Structures are given as structure tokens and as C-alpha cells.
N, C-alpha and C positions, 0 to 999 in steps of 0.2 A: 113463572122464574125467571129475573134476572140473570144474563150471563155475562161476565163482566171479564173473562177470559177466555182464551183460546188457547188449547194444547194442540199437540201433532194428532193426536186423534180426531180430536173435536172438527180441527180445520180441513183433515182426508176425509171425512165424512161429508163434511161441508161441502166440499169438491165435487163429490160423489152425486150427492143432490141437483147440483146447477147442472151438473153434466146431465143428469137425469132428464130436467127440465128441458134441454134443447136437444135431446135426443126424440123426444115427445114431440118437439114441433118442426124437425129436420125436415119435413115434407114442406110446410109453408111457406120456411124458407128459401128452399129451393124454388117454389113457384115466383117469393118476389126479388130473386136474384137479379140484379140489372148491372150492378158495378162492381169490378173494373170492365169485364163481358157481362153480356146476360147469357150466360153459359148455366144456369140453373145447377148449380153444384154448391152453393154455400152451407146451404144445411146439412148435404154429406159430409163436407170437409169437416165441419164443427164437430158434427155425430162421431165422426170416425176416430177424430182427437179425442171427445171424452171418452171413447170406449177405449181408447188405447190406455188411458188413466186409468179407467177403473179395472182392467186386464190385468196393468202391470206394476203400477205403483203400489206402494205397502205403506201402512201407518206408523209411524212412530211414537215416542212419547216427546220427543223433541220435534219442535215447529220446523226448524231446518232439514233435518232429516226427513219427514215425512216431506214439506215443500219441493227438499234435491228428488226424491223419486216421484212426486207428481210434475215436477219441473221436465225429468227427465224422460218420461212416460210421454209428456207432450210432444217433446222437441221429436221423440224416434216417430211418434203417431200421427204426426201433423200433417196436413193436407191442405193444399189451397193457400190463398191468401190469409184467410180468415183462421186458420187450424195455425196456422205459422207465428201470424201476430200474437195470438192469444198465448201460444208457446213461449215465446219471448216474453211478454209482460209476467206469465209468471216465473221465468226463469230469472227474472229482475228482483221480483218477490222474493223468490230463494236467496238474490244474493243480500237483497238489504235488510232482510230479517236478521237477527241474530242469532246466538246460538240459546234462546231463553226455553224456559219449557212451559211456561204461561205467557201471551202476551196480550196487554190491554189495548184497550179502542185507541189511545193517545199514541202507543207504539204503532199499530195496524195505521192507523193515519198517515202517519209520517211514510211508511214504508210503502202505501202502494201509490202515494202522491210521487216518492223517488222511483218505482218501479216505470212509471209511464214512458220515463225517456228511452227504456230499453225497449220499449214497443215502437217508438217513434224512430230511432237509430237501426232499429235494422230495415227500416223502409226504404228506399232511395230516393223516391217524389211521395213524401206523406201529402194524403189528401184528406180535408177536411169534410164532414159529414158522413162519416164511414165510422166501423169501431173504432178506431182509432181516438175519433172525437168523442164515443161513448165511455170508453175509459177512463181520457183523463177528465172528461166535463165529472164523472163519477166520481174516482178518486179526488180530486180536489173538494167536493163537497164530500167527503169523508174525511178529508185535513182538514176541510176548516170547522167541521161538527167533533171531531176527536176528544177533546174537554166538554163539551156541552153533553156529549152522552158517555155514560162508564158503561152502560147496556148496550153491547152488542145486536141483540134484538131493534131498539129504537135507533141506534145509530144505520143498519142495515135498511129499516123501514124507511126513516128520513132520505137515505141516499137513493134508494130505490125510486122514489118518487122524482129528484131529481134526474136522474138516466130515463125515467119516462117520458119524462118533457124533453130533454137533449135528443129521445129516438125522434119525436114529432116533430124534431125542428130539422131533422138532416135535409130533407127536401129542398127547405131553403137555402141549403149550402150546396149541392150537386143539385145541376138543371136537368141531368140524368133519370136521378128520382122523382124530381118533380115533375118531366114529360111522361113518365109510366105510372105516376100515381101513387106510388108506393115510398115507403123509409128504407134505409140502408139494411139488408139483410145480415150483414153482419153485427151490425149495430144492435138488429132487433135478436139476434142469438146471444149477445152478452147481456142484454135486460131478460131475459128469460134466463141465463146463469146465474145473473144477482138476486132473481124473484126465487130459482129453487136454494140458493144458499140462506136466504134469508126465511123462507119457508120453516128451512130445517132446524136453524135457531131458533126460530118462535116453537115450534112443537116439539123439538129434542128426540123426535122419533128414529129410530133407525130404522122401523119397517119401512118397507121398500123404497131406501133411498137409492138403488140401483137393482134393481130387481132382475133375474136369469131372463126374465122374458125379453126386459130389453138387451141385454146382453148379446141375446142369438139374433136379435135382428142383422141381416146381412145388407151394407149398404152399398148399394148398386153403383161404382163411380162410373157414372153416366158422361160418356162423352159429348165433347164440347158440341152444344147447338149455337153457334153464334149467327146472329142475324145481319151482320154487317162485313164490309170490308176488315182484312184480317191481315196488318203489317208485318205481324210477326205470328210465323207459322206455328210453332211449337211450344206447348204449354211445359216446361222441366224439370224438373224437381231432382231432389238428392240431397244425401248425408255424407257428409264427408268425417270421418273420426282420426283420432291421431292424438301427437302429444305438443302441445305449445302451438295449437294450429294458430295462422294468421290471419284475424276473420278480416281485418282491412284489405290484404291482399287478395282474400276470396272475395269480399264485396265489391271491390275494382274491378275487379273479372265479370263477375256477374251482372255487375249496373252494366259492364260497356258492350256485354253481349245481348240485351234486347229492353225490354221495358215490364213494366208490373215487376219488379225486382225484391226480393224482401232475403233478407240474409239473417238469422237468428244462431243463438247457440250459446257454449262456451268454449276454452281454449282447446276441449279434448274432444267435443261433438256440436258442429255443425249442419244447420241446415238451407236450404236455399230455393227459393221458386222464382221463374223468369221466364218471359215468352219469347223464344229467340228464334232465329231463321237458322244456327248454325249450332245445334247441340253438341255436335261430335267435335269442332275446334275448342268449345267452352271446357268439357268433358276432359280433353286431350292437354288443353291450360291448367286445369286441377288436379290432374294427378299427381304432379309433385308438389303440391301443399297439402295432402292428406290422403287415406285410404276412401275413396267413392265407394259407398254401398247404397243400395233402396233406388235405384235410378229410375225415372219417369222421364220420357217425352211422349207426349202425346201431338198427334198433327191434326189442330184445331180444323184447319182449311179443309181438310176431307173431312172431317167430321158435319162440317157446316156444310159442305156440297151434298151428301148424302142425308142430312135433315132437310134441307131445304129443295132439293131436286133431285132425285137417284134416277140414273140412268137406262134403270133397268128393274125388271121387277124381282130379278135373281140377284142378292148380293153374291159378290167372290170374295175368299177370303183363302187367301196361301200364308208362308212363312218366311222368313229371312233367309231360308237355305236357296230361294227361287232366283233365280238370277236372271234379270230382265231390266233394260232401263228402267228408270224410276218413269220418263216421262211415257210409257206405255202405261205401265200400274196407275198412273195418277189419273191419264186421259177417261181409263175406264172405270173410275173409282175402286179401283182393287184394293183392299186391307190386307195387309204384310202385319203378320203378328212376330217381334223381333226373338231371337233367342237370346238369354245371358249370356256374356262372353267373360267369364274370372278370367281377369290376369294378375297373377298375385293373388292378394287381397281383395282389389279393385272389381269392381260389377258394373259393366259396361254393357248397352244393347244394342245386337249385332247391327250394323249399317244406320242406327241412331245416333248413340253417342260415341261411336270407335266408326270411321271408315277403314274400310279394307287397305289401303295404300297406309295409315299409321300403324294402324296393327302390325302390319307384314313390316315396317319401317323397327317396329318394336320387337319382333323375331328375329329380325338382323341381326338388332346391336346387340343382343345376348342372348342368354340361356333362359330364358322365360318360354314355358310352355301354357300358352292360351287352354282354358277347357269350357266347351260347350255347356251349357245346362238346358233343361224343360223352361218353358213358361209355367206360370203360377196358372193352376184353373181358375184364380180368380181373374184373371186379364182374358181368359177365354170367356166365362161365362158374363163379364163386363160387356166384351164386345156384342156374344150373340144375343145380349138383351135389348143394346141399341140397333142392333144390326134387324134382328126382326120386329121391331116396331115401325121401320120403313122400307121393308122386303117383303113379298109374299112368303120370298123362301131363301135357303143360304145354302151355295157350294161351296165346301171347305176342302180344299185342295191340302194335304200334307208332303212332308218329307218321307221317303221308303222306310219303311216299318221294318225293313232289312238292315236298317241302321238307325235308328234311333226309335224310342217308346214314345215318340211324340203323336205318333198317328192313332194308340190306344187310349194316350189320354185325351184328345178331343173328341174320340168316339164316348169316352165316357162323361165328357161334361155335357156334348149334345143330347142325353138321355137323358138330361134333369131338364130340357125343351122340350119334351113329350109331346106339348100342345103346338108347336111347332114344327114347320117343315125345313128339316137341318142333315142335308145328304154330305157322308164325309167319303171322301175317294183318295186311298192311298195311290200317288202317283208311281210306286216303287222307283223313283228317280231322285235328283238333287242337283243344284246349282243351276249349269246352262242345259240342259235337257229339262227339267223341271221348269224354266222360264220358256224353252221352245214348244212344249205343251201347251202352257197359259197363252203362249200368243196364237198359237195355232185356235185355241179352244175360244180365243176374244175374236178371229174374225169373224165364225157365226154368231157373235154374241145378240148383235141385236135382232138379230131375225130368230131368234129363239128365246122364249120365256119360261119354259117347263125344265124345272130343275133336275128332273130324273132325263130328259133327252140329253142334257148339257154334261150330267156324269157318265151316261155311257158314252157320249161325245169322248169325256175325257179317257175313260176306260180304253178307247179305242187307240186314243193317241197316243197313249202309254207304250202299248204294244208298236207304235211304229217308231219307236224312240230310241237310241242307241247312246250310249256313253263309253268313249275311250278315254284314258287319264295315262297322261305321259308323265310317271313320277321321277323327277331328279335325284330324288335321295329319300334312303327309308328311315332317317333319323327321327322324324317327327312320328313318321306309325308307331316306330320301336317306343317313342317316349309315351304317346297315346295310348299303348300296350294294344294296338292293332296288330303288329308283328313283335314275336319274340326277340328279344335281344341275341340270341343265338344266330337267328337268320338275318339278324339286320347286322352283324358281326360280318356272317359269311359272304352276304350281298356289297357289305364294303369291301372286303378284302377281293371279290371277284370284280369289282367294279361293275356290278350287276346292276340293272335300268328298269324295272318291272313297269310292264303297261295293266293298268286295273281294267275293268269293266263293272256291269252290274249283272247277276242273272235274272231269271223271268221272276223271282221273288223277290230285285231288288237289293240283294247282299252283293258285297262286293268281291268281287273272285281274279282270279289272274288271268289275263289273256293274252300273255306272253312276256319274253323279256329281253334285253340284247345288253352287250357289253359296251356300249356307248350312247351317247345321247345321239350322235347321229344315225348310228343304227335304229335305233326306236323311234328317230322322225322317218327314214323310209319304212320302217315296219310297218307304221302306224298308216301311212298314204297307203301301203301295198292293203290293208284290211280296209281301206275306205274305198278304194277300187272295187276292190270284191264284193263290197256290200252294195257299193252304188250298182254294179253288173246286178246283182240278184234282186233288189228294190231301188227303183231311181230316188235319187234324195229330192226332198221336197225340199228343206232350206237348212243349214248349218248355222252355229253360234261356236265362238271358241270365248275359255274362259283360262283367267292365268291367276298364277299367284306370285305377283310382282316380276313378271316377266313378259311384257306385252310383245316385245320384240320374237320370240318364238311363237306366239299366237297369232300373229300377223302373217309369221312364214309359212306356218299350218294355213292360214287362211287363204292364202296365195295359191298356193298348192290346190288347195279343196276346190277352190273356184274352176281351178283347169278341170279337176276331175268333171263336176254336177255341171259346169256353166253357167254357175249362179253366186249373185255376192254374197257374202257371208252377213248374217243378219245382225249379229253385233258381235265384239269385242270388249269384254269387261272383265275388269277383277272379281277373283271369284269369291264369293261369303263369305266372311272370315270363319263361321261357323264349320265349311267345307274346307277352308287355306290351311286353319290350322292342325287338320290332319293330312291333309298332303304335304303340307310342308313348300318353303321356297323354292320355286321354279318349275313347279307343276303347271301342267297346262290341257286341258279338259277338251275333247275333241267332242263337240255335242251335234248329234245329225236326226233328223228325222223326215223318214221315208212317204212315198205318193201312196 
């Protein structure tokens, strides 16, 4: 039977069939992925994009409405370079096709050819021999034969042969493909898609167009395993939503941030991908151009080092509430899971796409109240899957379960890896005391390769660690719901300055109070002297919320008490600072 037109429903199911072909081939696409970086995720990225279309898009009689739904789902679910290029091509197609109920091959040929420029314009530096080449050459073939074939089956079958030939030519256009002896993975994925569409148009059957079995596949977003020097460290993505988005300005900022830059979308929704060394600076610059959601910033350098040369048989995982100098964490291949930070409608990643300094500037300049959230189970699953393939076992240290439900989430996700050795320890601490526990644990890390021994050591250090927090104002604790408004008002009227500590369960309790910051300072130092008299201090650290001067003053006095220099002074993690508020200082002690 000849197919002389496409309507909205037929086009929708054709897309599902094309997506099904990609999903079935995703593992092979991952294996042949060598460009732009050999990170083995092109198949996963394209399959995830297709799965988003299947789950979110809805068919309509109108071609425009069906394509708009598909394009929106593709953009929302786009992953990586390949997913975003494909999404932008579909967006272009949705703009080029009119409001027709039915579209002939002639009209279709014109539209796909015009849609190519949307894909090219999304990339800062288009490279031939990639998916872009396949899209362009296939679209040109469709255009050139739009009048020759009035039957979609004949048109797609003919253009598919051209796409297959173009795919085999990709190694001639890219030396990295030629050297690896493969075709481009993204280009192969596009050929898979056209094959799926062509088969559906020929057979006309909806059976197994997109089976539930394929939709149920969970695509692990495997961390990067790059085997070369990495000039730009973080693989960064996000979506920006709003009204009348300035796509040109967004593109300028993203392109300036690094390489492998792709920006796609519309005036109301845009997605970008870029490799950069400074994701926090990029996100801070973008925040005024729209609402940032779905952030991602993966440390490709750390992932590559773990893949190529793990330094231990035990992998160590902490979360971003752990305050410790990044140099120490990086030197020991410690994985840090970031907490999402919500600032208004924006979503940032703690310490990755928002720095403590910038967040505290925002808190000072307005009445915003950032809120922290838990990482997704999927994030943890992806990391556990990756780490368990490079380490014999994994030790996960978490923020106090008395302050967050994150510890229970980690335990639940770890249970899914019953065949792997994953040990989860509740530090019952956070911020600088969490950091001191990790610092001391790392001192003996090279000499111990047994996860149970290390976990027991961590538990012992938990009991030898103390935190005292000098609170400047209860305003933020009241806003966050941790202190009642009545108590907050009373404290303000009486100028009460509380001192907070953590009990044995890791819950925040009062350790005292004063009626001025000067009194608080003296009282905390008195507590430190008494604690040192009972249990000699092994080391100490200071964390602060935008008050380095007060932290340094504490450091000078505590050094006089114990005779040892401060281990580190640093900004408290935003996930901690948003609750304790501007001016807070954490005095972190660990004992012999």
C-alpha cells in the first residue's frame, strides 16, 4: 500500500519506531563512540532522548501539534551532544512544517532540508563526519527526490540508502574515526532512526512500535572514561526556561565557557551542553537570562583517573556537605555527590554550579531563602555502577541522618547492588567535622584496603569529633522552619546568640547562649579549653558563612590552646550555610 501523506498520528508513531531502533542498538553505539570524546555514552544519550519522546510526547491529528509535542519532549529529555543535536533538528522541523493536517512528500522534503540549519546553528563549531553530516546529506536526498517519489515508503527507502553510504564515509572526514576503525556513533544512531521510520512506513503496523519492555530499560549514565588529557574538566548541561529567552546571549556565554558547546531550543525553553572548567561561573552568568533547571556537571578528569588508574581497592564517596579542601579530595579520588540547591525556581548543584561565595552574596543582597534537596536515586545508582566496576568495594560516608534523610536514601540504593560490596556509614556530622573525619581517614587509607576496617575506623573517628556553631542570627533558622517564629522573635528582642552542637545521634541541640557575639566568642573558647583538657585535640578546622575574619580569630586562639595550626579554614558548604545563616562560624574539633 502506498503512503502518500503523513498526518500527526502517523508521524508520531513513525518517531516511536525510529526511537525503538536506536534503543535496541544503544549498546553498540556506546562501544563505537570516539568523538568528540571517547566516553562511551552516545548510545545511552540518544536512547534516553528517544525514551523521553516515548514517555512524554502525545499524538495529534495535526502535524504541527504532534511535532511540537515531540520536539518539546526531545529537548526536555536530550542528553549529551547527540541528543541535543537531534532535538534541535526536530525543533527545526516543527517550525518549518505548517499547520497542515496532512503533509505530502514534496512538502516534507522542503521542511527537512530547511530544518538542517537549526541543528547546525546549535553548535559553536560544527564538525563534518558526524551526525550533522548524516542529517544534512539525508535531508538533501529527501529534498532532491521530493517530486520523484510521491510514496513515503519509496522516498524513505531511497534516502536511507544515501544515509548508509554517507555513514560509511564518516571515517574519511574525521581522522579520529579512521584511526579507531569505526563510523561515527551519532551518525550511526541517526541511520538507525531512519531505518526504524522506514520499516514502520513500509509495514504500517503499530505492533511493537515501542514496547513496554524497551521503555522499562534503565539507561545507566556511565561517567566519562576518557583516555586522553582533558582541557576542560566538567561535562555540563542544563535547561533554561522562561519567556522571550535571549538565545543568542545564552549561546555567547556557553561558547565562551569552554568547548563542545551546543545550544538548542526555543524562546521559552533552551538546553545547553558544554565542557568547561568553571561551571559555577557559567551558571551564575546564566541565572539572569532565565530559570535554570535540570543541572548537570560531571567531573570528567576524576572519572578518567578512576577508570585508568584507581589508587585503592576501596572507593570513597562523600556528599557535598563534607567541607574539606578540594585538593585533598581530588588527590585521593574521593567522589563527592552534590546536593541540589533551589534558589527561587533555579536549581543549582552544591559547590559545582554555585559556589559558596556567590550563594552567600545572593543571601546578603535579598530576602531569598535557598533550600537544599536530596540527590536523585538515579545519580547514586549511576555512581555505584561505575565505581563498582573499578573498585573491589565502596565506602560511602554520609551527612548526619539526624539532619537529613539522605543517609537512608543511600542505604536503600546500595541494597540494589546486593552483589557488590558497598558499606554505608552515618557520620552523624556535617561540614567541617565531616571533613576532619575524612581527612583523618585518608591518612591511613593507603595502608588499608579492607572496607570493613575502614568503616570501623570511620565510626571510631565519628565518636572523637565535635562541632560548635557560633550563630550570628536565628533569622535563617526561623525561615528554614528549624526554629519557631516566636522563639526567633524572642531571641532577636533579647539579642540572644545561640551556640549549636550535635548530640550522639547527630541531631542539632543547644550548647549554650550569650547576649552578644563577644560573649559567644569567649564562651566557645572556654568550651574548647575544657574539651582539650579532657581529650587532647588532634586537629581542628574552621568553617564560616561569609565571615572569614571571625573564623581566623577563632583559629588564632585555638592554636594557643592546643599548640597546633588549623587544618583548614573555608567557606561552609551552601547546603549547610543556607540553614545557619550569614555570619555563622563552625568550630570543628577532633581528638586523639
